[in-house]
C-alpha positions as CSV (number, residue, x, y, z in Angstrom):
1,M,-23.8,-31.2,0.4
2,K,-26.2,-33.6,2.1
3,D,-27.2,-36.9,0.6
4,V,-30.9,-35.9,0.3
5,Q,-29.9,-32.7,-1.6
6,K,-27.6,-34.7,-3.9
7,L,-30.2,-37.3,-4.6
8,T,-32.8,-34.5,-5.3
9,L,-30.4,-32.7,-7.6
10,A,-29.5,-35.9,-9.4
11,A,-33.2,-36.7,-9.9
12,L,-33.6,-33.2,-11.4
13,F,-30.7,-33.8,-13.8
14,V,-32.2,-37.2,-14.8
15,A,-35.5,-35.6,-15.5
16,I,-34.0,-32.9,-17.7
17,G,-31.5,-35.2,-19.4
18,S,-34.3,-37.7,-20.1
19,F,-36.5,-35.0,-21.6
20,L,-33.7,-33.8,-23.8
21,K,-32.8,-37.3,-25.0
22,I,-36.4,-38.3,-25.7
23,Y,-37.2,-35.0,-27.5
24,S,-34.1,-34.9,-29.7
25,I,-33.8,-34.7,-33.4
26,Q,-33.5,-38.2,-34.8
27,V,-31.3,-38.1,-37.9
28,T,-31.1,-41.8,-38.6
29,D,-32.2,-45.0,-36.8
30,S,-29.0,-45.0,-34.9
31,M,-28.1,-41.3,-34.6
32,R,-29.8,-38.3,-33.0
33,F,-28.9,-34.6,-32.4
34,S,-29.4,-33.8,-28.7
35,F,-28.0,-31.9,-25.7
36,F,-29.0,-34.6,-23.2
37,A,-25.3,-34.8,-22.1
38,I,-25.4,-31.3,-20.5
39,P,-27.5,-32.3,-17.4
40,I,-25.4,-35.5,-17.1
41,L,-22.2,-33.4,-17.2
42,L,-23.6,-31.0,-14.6
43,A,-24.4,-34.0,-12.3
44,G,-20.8,-35.2,-12.6
45,F,-19.5,-31.6,-12.1
46,Y,-21.6,-30.8,-9.0
47,L,-22.3,-34.2,-7.4
48,G,-19.2,-36.1,-8.2
49,P,-18.3,-39.1,-10.4
50,G,-20.6,-41.7,-8.7
51,Y,-23.7,-39.5,-9.1
52,G,-22.6,-38.5,-12.6
53,L,-22.3,-42.1,-13.7
54,L,-25.6,-43.1,-12.1
55,T,-27.3,-40.1,-13.6
56,G,-26.1,-41.1,-17.1
57,F,-27.3,-44.7,-16.5
58,A,-30.7,-43.4,-15.2
59,V,-31.2,-41.1,-18.2
60,D,-30.5,-44.0,-20.6
61,T,-32.9,-46.3,-18.6
62,V,-35.7,-43.7,-18.8
63,Y,-35.0,-43.3,-22.5
64,F,-35.2,-47.0,-23.0
65,M,-38.6,-47.1,-21.3
66,I,-40.1,-44.4,-23.4
67,S,-38.4,-44.1,-26.8
68,P,-39.0,-46.5,-29.7
69,Y,-35.4,-45.9,-30.8
70,A,-33.8,-47.2,-27.6
71,S,-32.4,-50.6,-26.8
72,F,-32.2,-52.0,-23.4
73,W,-28.8,-51.2,-21.7
74,S,-26.9,-51.6,-24.9
75,L,-23.4,-50.5,-25.9
76,Y,-24.8,-47.0,-26.3
77,T,-25.4,-46.9,-22.5
78,I,-21.7,-46.9,-21.9
79,T,-21.2,-43.6,-23.7
80,T,-24.2,-42.0,-21.9
81,V,-22.7,-43.0,-18.6
82,I,-19.2,-41.7,-19.6
83,W,-20.7,-38.1,-19.8
84,G,-21.3,-38.2,-16.1
85,F,-17.6,-39.0,-15.4
86,S,-16.6,-36.3,-17.9
87,G,-18.4,-33.7,-15.8
88,Y,-16.3,-34.7,-12.8
89,L,-13.1,-34.4,-14.9
90,I,-14.1,-30.9,-16.0
91,K,-14.5,-29.9,-12.4
92,K,-11.1,-31.2,-11.5
93,L,-9.5,-29.4,-14.4
94,H,-11.6,-26.2,-14.4
95,N,-9.8,-24.2,-11.8
96,R,-6.5,-24.7,-13.5
97,Y,-7.4,-24.6,-17.2
98,G,-10.7,-22.6,-17.2
99,I,-12.7,-22.9,-20.5
100,F,-10.0,-25.1,-22.0
101,A,-11.1,-27.9,-19.5
102,F,-14.6,-27.7,-21.1
103,I,-13.3,-27.7,-24.6
104,F,-10.8,-30.6,-24.1
105,I,-13.1,-32.9,-22.1
106,I,-16.2,-32.3,-24.2
107,L,-14.2,-32.7,-27.4
108,F,-12.5,-35.9,-26.1
109,T,-15.8,-37.4,-24.8
110,S,-17.6,-36.5,-28.1
111,V,-14.9,-38.2,-30.2
112,F,-15.0,-41.2,-27.9
113,E,-18.8,-41.3,-28.0
114,T,-18.8,-41.1,-31.8
115,G,-16.1,-43.8,-32.2
116,F,-17.7,-46.1,-29.7
117,N,-21.2,-45.6,-31.0
118,T,-20.0,-46.2,-34.5
119,Y,-18.6,-49.5,-33.3
120,A,-21.9,-50.2,-31.6
121,N,-23.7,-49.5,-34.9
122,Y,-21.5,-52.0,-36.7
123,F,-22.1,-54.5,-33.9
124,Y,-25.9,-54.0,-34.2
125,G,-25.8,-54.2,-38.0
126,F,-26.4,-50.6,-39.0
127,D,-24.6,-48.9,-41.9
128,I,-21.8,-47.3,-40.1
129,W,-20.6,-45.0,-42.9
130,V,-23.8,-43.1,-43.2
131,T,-24.1,-42.6,-39.4
132,L,-20.4,-41.8,-39.0
133,V,-20.6,-39.0,-41.5
134,S,-23.7,-37.5,-39.9
135,R,-22.2,-37.8,-36.4
136,I,-19.1,-36.0,-37.4
137,I,-21.1,-33.2,-39.1
138,S,-23.3,-32.9,-36.0
139,M,-20.2,-32.7,-33.7
140,F,-19.1,-29.5,-35.4
141,V,-22.3,-27.9,-34.2
142,R,-22.8,-29.7,-31.0
143,I,-19.4,-29.4,-29.4
144,P,-19.1,-25.6,-29.5
145,L,-22.7,-25.2,-28.3
146,M,-22.1,-27.7,-25.4
147,V,-18.9,-25.9,-24.4
148,F,-20.7,-22.5,-24.4
149,I,-23.7,-23.8,-22.5
150,M,-21.7,-25.7,-19.9
151,N,-19.4,-22.7,-19.3
152,L,-22.3,-20.4,-19.0
153,L,-24.2,-22.6,-16.6
154,V,-21.2,-23.3,-14.4
155,N,-20.3,-19.6,-14.2
156,K,-23.9,-18.6,-13.5
157,L,-24.5,-21.2,-10.9
158,K,-21.2,-20.2,-9.3
159,V,-22.5,-16.6,-8.9
160,I,-25.8,-17.9,-7.5
161,Q,-23.9,-20.1,-5.0
162,L,-21.8,-17.1,-3.9
163,E,-24.8,-14.9,-3.5
164,T,-26.7,-17.5,-1.4
165,M,-23.7,-18.0,0.8
166,K,-23.7,-14.2,1.6
167,T,-27.3,-14.2,2.8
């Protein structure tokens, strides 16, 4: 894929991810329910680890500029960026493990995100127990939905790619 195409696709993923992160359901001051990670995962999956990491960083930067809940390139940025690399890992494992690659990587990244962001909550002086409980509860809903959506999008986009290559 050419650099201009990759950059354009990355910008699209940043726009979608930023929209999903800004218009998420804010549960507490330090916790929200959102699917912003899906476009970042897709960036890592289709564009590679570098673009995935940069897409996560750009999404967090846009979020900081617009949202009253954001803090400037904080510890939370690390977990947003990690989603981009996780998309790349899914691609590497997808051919061999199929949907289990989605399940394992999204589960592992979500657990890491929850643990690391709980540490960040402690670091920034939030009540970690309230947010930890709400984060764990939201993971039970979010993880299966993310696995389903990612698997669906990757398989649908694969079909579209094959059809466009035939024409």
